[in-house]
C-alpha positions as CSV (number, residue, x, y, z in Angstrom):
1,M,-14.8,3.7,7.9
2,A,-14.1,4.8,11.4
3,M,-10.5,5.4,12.6
4,V,-9.3,2.7,14.9
5,A,-8.7,3.8,18.5
6,Q,-5.0,4.1,19.3
7,T,-3.5,1.4,21.4
8,R,-0.2,0.6,23.0
9,F,1.3,-2.7,22.1
10,P,1.3,-4.7,25.4
11,I,4.7,-4.7,27.1
12,G,5.7,-8.1,28.4
13,I,2.9,-10.1,26.9
14,R,4.3,-13.4,25.7
15,Q,2.7,-16.2,23.9
16,P,2.6,-18.9,26.7
17,H,2.8,-21.9,24.4
18,H,5.9,-20.8,22.6
19,P,8.7,-23.3,23.1
20,C,11.3,-20.6,23.5
21,Y,9.6,-19.3,26.7
22,P,8.9,-21.0,30.1
23,A,5.2,-21.7,31.0
24,T,5.3,-19.0,33.6
25,M,7.3,-15.8,33.8
26,S,7.8,-13.4,36.7
27,A,6.8,-9.8,36.4
28,A,10.4,-8.7,36.2
29,E,11.2,-11.3,33.4
30,S,8.1,-10.2,31.5
31,Q,9.2,-6.5,31.6
32,A,12.7,-7.5,30.5
33,H,11.4,-9.4,27.4
34,P,9.0,-7.2,25.4
35,P,7.1,-8.8,22.5
36,V,9.2,-9.5,19.4
37,V,7.6,-9.1,15.9
38,L,9.3,-10.3,12.8
39,Q,8.1,-9.0,9.5
40,V,9.0,-11.2,6.5
41,L,9.1,-9.9,2.9
42,P,11.1,-10.7,-0.3
43,S,13.3,-7.5,-0.5
44,L,13.4,-3.8,0.5
45,V,13.7,-2.2,-2.9
46,T,10.6,0.0,-3.4
47,G,6.8,-0.3,-3.3
48,G,3.8,-0.3,-1.0
49,V,4.7,-3.6,0.7
50,E,8.1,-2.2,1.7
51,R,6.7,1.1,2.8
52,G,4.1,-0.7,4.9
53,A,6.7,-2.8,6.6
54,I,8.8,0.2,7.5
55,E,5.7,2.1,8.9
56,I,4.8,-0.9,11.1
57,T,8.4,-1.2,12.2
58,Q,8.2,2.4,13.5
59,A,4.9,1.6,15.3
60,I,6.3,-1.5,17.0
61,A,9.4,0.4,18.1
62,E,7.4,3.3,19.4
63,A,5.3,0.8,21.5
64,E,8.6,-0.3,23.1
65,A,8.4,-3.8,21.5
66,V,11.1,-5.3,19.3
67,A,10.8,-4.8,15.6
68,L,12.7,-7.2,13.3
69,V,12.5,-7.3,9.5
70,T,14.0,-10.0,7.3
71,S,14.4,-9.8,3.5
72,A,17.0,-10.2,0.8
73,G,17.9,-6.6,1.4
74,G,17.8,-3.5,-0.8
75,P,18.1,0.3,-0.6
76,L,15.4,0.7,2.0
77,V,17.3,-1.3,4.7
78,P,18.5,1.9,6.3
79,S,14.9,3.1,6.5
80,V,14.2,0.0,8.7
81,H,17.0,1.1,11.1
82,R,15.9,4.7,11.1
83,A,12.4,3.5,12.0
84,G,13.8,1.8,15.1
85,G,13.9,-1.8,13.8
86,R,16.7,-4.3,12.9
87,H,17.1,-6.0,9.5
88,I,18.3,-9.5,9.1
89,Q,19.2,-10.5,5.6
90,L,18.0,-13.8,4.2
91,P,17.7,-15.0,0.6
92,L,13.9,-14.7,0.5
93,L,13.4,-13.6,-3.1
94,S,13.4,-17.0,-4.6
95,R,10.2,-18.9,-5.3
96,D,12.0,-22.2,-5.8
97,P,10.5,-24.9,-3.5
98,V,13.9,-26.0,-2.3
99,N,14.9,-22.5,-1.3
100,I,11.5,-22.1,0.4
101,W,12.3,-25.2,2.5
102,R,15.8,-24.0,3.3
103,N,14.4,-20.6,4.3
104,A,12.0,-22.3,6.6
105,A,15.0,-23.7,8.5
106,R,16.7,-20.3,8.5
107,L,13.6,-18.6,9.9
108,E,13.1,-21.3,12.5
109,A,16.6,-20.7,13.8
110,L,15.9,-16.9,13.8
111,I,12.6,-17.2,15.6
112,R,14.3,-19.3,18.3
113,A,17.4,-17.1,18.6
114,E,15.4,-13.8,18.8
115,K,12.5,-15.2,20.8
116,V,10.0,-14.1,18.2
117,S,6.4,-13.8,19.4
118,I,4.7,-13.0,16.0
119,V,5.8,-13.5,12.4
120,H,4.0,-11.1,10.0
121,A,4.3,-12.3,6.4
122,R,3.8,-9.9,3.5
123,S,4.4,-11.9,0.4
124,R,3.8,-15.5,-0.8
125,A,7.1,-17.2,-1.2
126,P,8.6,-16.0,2.2
127,A,5.2,-16.6,3.7
128,W,5.4,-20.3,3.0
129,S,8.8,-20.4,4.7
130,A,7.5,-18.4,7.6
131,W,4.4,-20.6,8.0
132,L,6.6,-23.7,8.2
133,A,8.9,-22.1,10.7
134,C,5.9,-21.0,12.9
135,K,4.5,-24.5,12.8
136,R,7.8,-25.8,14.1
137,T,8.3,-23.2,16.8
138,G,4.8,-22.3,17.9
139,A,5.3,-18.6,16.9
140,H,2.1,-16.8,15.9
141,F,1.5,-16.3,12.1
142,V,-0.1,-13.2,10.7
143,T,-0.4,-12.3,7.0
144,T,-1.2,-9.2,5.0
145,Y,-3.1,-9.8,1.8
146,H,-1.7,-6.9,-0.1
147,G,-3.2,-7.6,-3.5
148,V,-5.5,-9.9,-5.6
149,Y,-3.2,-12.5,-7.0
150,N,-3.6,-14.1,-10.5
151,E,-5.1,-17.5,-10.4
152,E,-5.4,-18.5,-14.0
153,L,-3.4,-21.8,-13.4
154,P,-4.8,-24.5,-11.1
155,F,-1.8,-24.6,-8.8
156,K,-1.9,-20.8,-8.3
157,R,-4.8,-20.9,-5.8
158,V,-2.9,-23.3,-3.6
159,Y,0.3,-21.2,-3.8
160,N,-1.7,-18.0,-3.1
161,G,-3.6,-19.7,-0.3
162,I,-0.6,-19.3,2.1
163,M,-1.7,-15.7,2.5
164,A,-5.0,-16.9,4.0
165,K,-3.4,-19.1,6.6
166,G,-2.7,-16.3,9.1
167,E,-4.3,-16.6,12.5
168,I,-5.6,-13.1,11.4
169,V,-5.4,-12.1,7.8
170,I,-5.1,-8.3,7.1
171,A,-6.8,-7.1,3.9
172,A,-5.9,-3.8,2.3
173,S,-9.6,-3.1,1.5
174,H,-13.1,-4.5,1.7
175,Y,-12.7,-5.6,-1.9
176,V,-9.6,-7.7,-1.0
177,A,-11.4,-9.1,2.1
178,N,-14.3,-10.3,-0.1
179,V,-11.9,-11.9,-2.6
180,V,-10.1,-13.7,0.3
181,Q,-13.4,-15.0,1.7
182,R,-14.7,-16.1,-1.7
183,Q,-11.5,-17.8,-3.0
184,H,-10.2,-19.3,0.3
185,K,-13.4,-19.9,2.2
186,L,-12.0,-17.9,5.1
187,A,-14.2,-17.1,8.0
188,A,-15.0,-13.3,8.2
189,D,-13.9,-13.1,11.9
190,R,-10.3,-14.0,10.8
191,I,-10.1,-11.0,8.5
192,R,-9.2,-7.4,9.5
193,V,-9.6,-4.7,6.9
194,I,-6.8,-2.2,7.4
195,P,-6.4,0.3,4.6
196,R,-3.1,1.8,3.7
197,G,-2.5,5.3,4.9
198,I,-0.6,8.5,4.2
199,D,1.3,10.8,6.4
200,P,-0.9,14.0,6.5
201,T,2.1,16.1,7.4
202,V,3.9,15.0,4.2
203,F,0.8,15.2,2.0
204,D,-0.3,18.6,3.1
205,P,-0.9,21.4,0.5
206,D,0.1,24.0,3.0
207,S,3.5,22.5,3.7
208,I,5.0,22.5,0.1
209,P,7.4,25.4,-0.3
210,P,7.5,27.4,-3.6
211,D,11.0,26.2,-4.5
212,R,9.8,22.5,-4.5
213,I,6.9,23.4,-6.8
214,A,9.2,25.4,-9.1
215,R,11.6,22.5,-9.4
216,M,8.8,20.1,-10.2
217,A,7.3,22.5,-12.8
218,Q,10.6,22.3,-14.6
219,T,10.5,18.5,-14.6
220,M,6.9,18.3,-15.7
221,R,7.3,20.9,-18.5
222,A,3.6,21.8,-18.7
223,P,3.0,24.7,-21.2
224,D,2.2,28.0,-19.6
225,G,-1.5,28.8,-19.3
226,M,-2.7,25.2,-19.7
227,L,-4.6,23.1,-17.2
228,T,-2.7,20.0,-16.1
229,V,-4.0,16.5,-15.8
230,V,-1.6,14.2,-13.8
231,M,-1.6,10.5,-13.8
232,L,0.7,8.7,-11.3
233,G,1.6,5.0,-11.7
234,R,4.2,2.8,-13.2
235,L,4.0,2.5,-17.0
236,T,2.1,-0.7,-17.7
237,S,-0.9,-1.2,-19.9
238,W,-3.4,-2.2,-17.2
239,K,-2.8,1.1,-15.3
240,G,-4.7,2.7,-18.2
241,Q,-2.4,5.4,-19.5
242,A,-3.8,4.8,-23.0
243,V,-7.4,5.3,-21.7
244,V,-6.3,8.7,-20.3
245,L,-4.7,9.8,-23.5
246,Q,-7.9,8.9,-25.5
247,A,-10.0,10.8,-23.0
248,I,-7.8,13.9,-23.3
249,A,-8.2,13.7,-27.1
250,R,-12.0,13.7,-26.7
251,L,-12.1,16.9,-24.6
252,P,-13.7,19.8,-26.5
253,R,-11.1,22.1,-25.0
254,R,-7.4,22.2,-26.1
255,D,-5.9,24.0,-23.2
256,V,-5.2,20.7,-21.3
257,C,-1.8,19.1,-20.9
258,C,-1.4,15.5,-19.7
259,V,1.6,14.5,-17.5
260,L,2.2,10.8,-17.0
261,V,4.4,10.2,-14.0
262,G,5.9,6.8,-13.2
263,S,8.8,4.5,-14.0
264,D,8.6,2.3,-17.1
265,Q,10.6,-0.3,-15.2
266,G,12.4,-1.2,-18.4
267,R,9.2,-1.3,-20.5
268,T,10.6,1.2,-23.0
269,K,8.4,-0.4,-25.7
270,Y,5.2,0.6,-23.9
271,A,6.4,4.1,-23.3
272,K,7.1,4.5,-27.0
273,E,3.7,3.1,-27.8
274,L,2.1,5.8,-25.6
275,E,4.1,8.5,-27.4
276,T,3.0,7.1,-30.8
277,L,-0.6,7.0,-29.6
278,S,-0.5,10.6,-28.4
279,E,0.8,11.7,-31.8
280,S,-1.9,9.8,-33.6
281,L,-4.6,11.4,-31.4
282,G,-3.2,14.8,-32.2
283,I,-2.2,15.6,-28.7
284,G,1.5,14.8,-28.8
285,D,2.5,18.4,-28.1
286,R,0.4,18.3,-24.9
287,V,1.6,15.0,-23.4
288,R,4.6,14.7,-21.1
289,I,6.0,11.3,-20.1
290,I,8.4,12.2,-17.3
291,G,9.2,8.9,-15.5
292,H,9.7,8.5,-11.8
293,V,9.7,11.6,-9.5
294,D,10.9,11.7,-5.9
295,D,8.6,14.6,-4.9
296,V,5.0,13.3,-5.4
297,P,3.4,16.0,-3.2
298,A,4.9,18.7,-5.4
299,A,3.7,17.0,-8.6
300,L,0.2,16.7,-7.1
301,M,0.3,20.4,-6.2
302,L,0.8,21.3,-9.9
303,S,-2.3,19.2,-11.0
304,D,-5.7,20.6,-11.9
305,A,-7.0,17.0,-11.9
306,V,-5.5,13.7,-10.9
307,V,-6.6,10.5,-12.7
308,H,-6.5,6.9,-11.7
309,A,-7.5,4.8,-14.7
310,S,-6.6,1.1,-13.9
311,T,-8.5,-1.3,-16.1
312,E,-8.0,-4.1,-13.5
313,A,-9.1,-4.0,-9.9
314,E,-6.5,-2.6,-7.6
315,A,-6.3,-3.8,-4.0
316,F,-6.3,-0.3,-2.7
317,G,-4.8,2.5,-4.8
318,R,-2.6,4.7,-2.6
319,V,-2.2,7.4,-5.2
320,V,-5.9,8.2,-4.9
321,I,-5.7,9.1,-1.2
322,E,-2.4,10.9,-1.7
323,A,-4.2,13.2,-4.2
324,Q,-7.2,13.6,-1.9
325,A,-5.0,14.5,1.0
326,M,-3.5,17.3,-1.2
327,G,-7.0,18.6,-1.9
328,R,-6.8,17.7,-5.6
329,P,-9.9,16.7,-7.7
330,V,-9.6,13.0,-8.3
331,I,-11.2,10.9,-10.9
332,A,-10.8,7.1,-10.3
333,T,-11.9,3.9,-11.9
334,D,-15.0,2.5,-10.1
335,L,-13.2,-0.8,-9.5
336,G,-11.5,-2.4,-6.5
337,G,-10.1,-0.3,-3.6
338,P,-10.7,3.2,-5.1
339,S,-14.4,2.5,-5.1
340,E,-14.1,2.6,-1.3
341,T,-12.0,5.7,-1.0
342,V,-13.8,8.0,-3.4
343,E,-17.4,9.1,-2.7
344,H,-18.7,10.0,-6.2
345,G,-19.5,13.7,-6.5
346,V,-18.5,14.4,-2.9
347,T,-14.7,13.6,-2.5
348,G,-14.0,12.9,-6.2
349,W,-15.5,11.1,-9.2
350,L,-15.8,7.5,-10.2
351,T,-15.8,6.4,-13.9
352,A,-16.3,3.1,-15.7
353,P,-13.0,1.1,-16.3
354,G,-11.5,1.3,-19.7
355,D,-14.0,3.9,-21.0
356,P,-12.4,7.0,-22.5
357,A,-15.8,8.6,-23.1
358,S,-16.8,8.3,-19.4
359,L,-13.4,9.6,-18.3
360,A,-13.6,12.6,-20.7
361,E,-17.0,13.6,-19.4
362,S,-15.7,13.6,-15.8
363,L,-12.5,15.4,-16.8
364,F,-14.6,18.1,-18.5
365,E,-16.7,18.5,-15.4
366,V,-13.7,18.7,-13.1
367,L,-11.8,21.2,-15.3
368,S,-14.8,23.4,-15.5
369,L,-15.2,23.8,-11.7
370,D,-14.9,27.3,-10.4
371,T,-12.4,28.1,-7.6
372,E,-14.9,27.9,-4.8
373,A,-16.2,24.5,-5.9
374,R,-12.7,23.2,-6.3
375,M,-11.7,24.4,-2.8
376,A,-14.8,22.8,-1.2
377,L,-14.2,19.5,-2.9
378,G,-10.6,19.5,-1.9
379,Q,-11.5,20.2,1.8
380,R,-14.0,17.3,1.8
381,A,-11.5,15.0,0.2
382,R,-8.7,15.8,2.6
383,A,-11.1,15.5,5.6
384,S,-12.1,12.1,4.4
385,V,-8.5,10.9,4.3
386,L,-7.7,12.4,7.7
387,R,-10.6,10.5,9.2
388,S,-9.8,7.0,7.8
389,Y,-6.6,6.7,5.8
390,T,-3.6,7.9,7.7
391,V,-0.5,6.0,8.6
392,R,-1.3,6.3,12.2
393,A,-4.7,4.7,11.8
394,M,-3.0,1.8,9.9
395,Q,-0.3,1.4,12.5
396,D,-2.8,1.4,15.4
397,A,-5.0,-1.1,13.7
398,T,-2.1,-3.4,13.0
399,L,-0.9,-3.2,16.6
400,N,-4.5,-4.1,17.6
401,V,-4.1,-7.3,15.5
402,Y,-0.9,-8.2,17.3
403,E,-2.6,-7.6,20.6
404,A,-5.6,-9.8,19.6
405,V,-3.4,-12.7,18.6
406,L,-1.4,-12.6,21.8
407,A,-4.5,-12.1,24.0
408,H,-6.2,-15.1,22.3
409,A,-3.2,-17.2,23.2
410,R,-3.3,-15.9,26.8
411,D,-7.0,-16.7,27.1
412,R,-6.6,-20.2,25.7
413,V,-4.0,-21.0,28.3
414,T,-5.8,-19.5,31.3
415,A,-9.2,-21.0,30.3
């Protein structure tokens, strides 16, 4: 995937049909009123949706447009302000239809008061409110389809369908784009595939000082002289932690320690099940379940192999490109987004989902690499990320979407 050319968000471009603006605007007025983009999401606690909103806030602000974010709040609100945006708190967490309707009125008032040009919705319940508000005000509506939503109940497809109502729908991967087209019959020209990205200055193996690595080594508690297999991801069964443990147990070598990194999010029962499984497999003394860590780059630096083992398709899989950016050997499930970010045998390995034997074979191959082969693989993997999966590429591509929406409105009026 080629990196999108960098663009500057157009200063002074307004959507001519918006009821908050006059039909014509002088050059001075246009310069005085840069575009206003409002991102809408449930909360600002943690996660990829929240990080993406903050990264786009920074891009909008750097392009000298106005960046607004509305949510129910959370610990990441200061990050919005540091990125150059402004946060407006609204009760957007609830999925209750009555609250969705009330939030539509609140967003309508906000759009009018702030002269919002584009509303960018990132989650379903607030997206319904935002869509209604845009219908009432004429503001443009853009969505990001972050994941593949469960549709086992009949009404779920209708509920999920709001994310396909954007004038342009951003998909996190080609896998997601295909799902959107298939499930919602959306025309391909309304979808833009914009992968998530990493900051290559943060995920840089040459930028991690020894003291950070030493602190992380104390947290991980890997035995001296052992190879370390790291798996990052919250503790939940579909992430495949049990598959990884079974694969470790199948390895003919016993100098391998497995470190599971990620919060159990209150699922203490599952964490105990993993401990019990590791004991029953005879690898309990070589398994560490350490919970959430704040310094992911340092944890990756201490890995001899990084495993992604999800048994269900992930929309993208940010951990995979984080590990690749750090030059680590990555083994990922050949399912969903990671199938697009790993070139088998070139920038990593792909294995069958839920197959401990396949994973064990790949692990054995990775852990047997000599230093030269590991370094060559790491260089190829990092180069792949720098070409296609950086925050800057994601930001530029999203600004291009905003520009396309506003340009289309301009062309429609002048035609």
